[in-house]
Every structure is written in C-alpha cells, then in structure tokens.
N, C-alpha and C positions, 0 to 999 in steps of 0.2 A: 210222572212221579219219579223222584230221585230215590235210589236205594241208599240208605244210610247204614254206616257201620253200627253195630249194636253193642260193642264192648263199652264199659264205663270209662276206661282210660285209654288215651291214644298210645300206640306202641312207642318204644324208644326211638329217638331221633326225629320226633315230630315237634313242631312248634305251633303255638296258637297264632292263627292268621286273622280270623274274623269271629265275632260273637254278636248275638242279638238276643233280646228277651223273646221267649217263646211267643209265637203268633205275630210278631212284628215283621215288617218287610225290609227295614233298613239295617244293614250290617255295619258294625263298627270295626274298623281295621286296627290291627296291632302291628305297628311298624309299617314299613313300606313293602307292599306286596307286588309281585310280578304279574299276578292274575287277578281279575275282578272276582268278587264273591259270587256273583251270579254264574260265572263260568265254572268256578270250582264246585259250586253246588250241583250244576248239571252233570259234571264228569266224575263226581265222587264215587259212583257205583262201579266204574270201570277203571279208574286210575288208582293204582296202588300207592301213589305219592300224596293222595288226598284222603283225609279222614274226616267224616262228617257225622255229627250226632245231633238229632233233634231231641229236645227235652233232656238235656244234660243236667246233672245236679246243679242246683242253684237256679233252675228255671230258665236256662238259656239254650239256644241252638249254637253249636260251635263248629268251626272248620279249622282243622289243623293241616299243615303241609309238612312234608318230609324235608329235613334240613340236609344240605349237601356237605 
C-alpha cells in the first residue's frame, strides 16, 4: 500500500503530472513526464519530490512532482 500525502494542496514548486478518476486504474499524463505514473505512485511515500493524493477534490487521484 502506498502512503499518500494528506494535505489538500500540493506545496509550492510542484506541478500536476498525472490524474485519474477515483477508483480507475489508468492515469492521464499532463505534459511529458520523466517517470511513469506507477513508479511515482510506488515511491510517493518516501520521495519528497513526489506528492500523491487519493480522493482529491473533484473526485480524482492526483500525482504532482517537484519542478526544478
């Protein structure tokens, strides 16, 4: 099980990378991403550069990544 960040908004300097409707398995990418959604989902609990929230407002699961 992946640990997800619980805050309602991502910290500054993060951009939306992937989103999906809650309960779905397919992620939609926003722009070109260096890492696959499945990889980011697995490492979100330990990587400070990945912010993941299940059940975000709007009924979506979202993955944000830190911008450089």
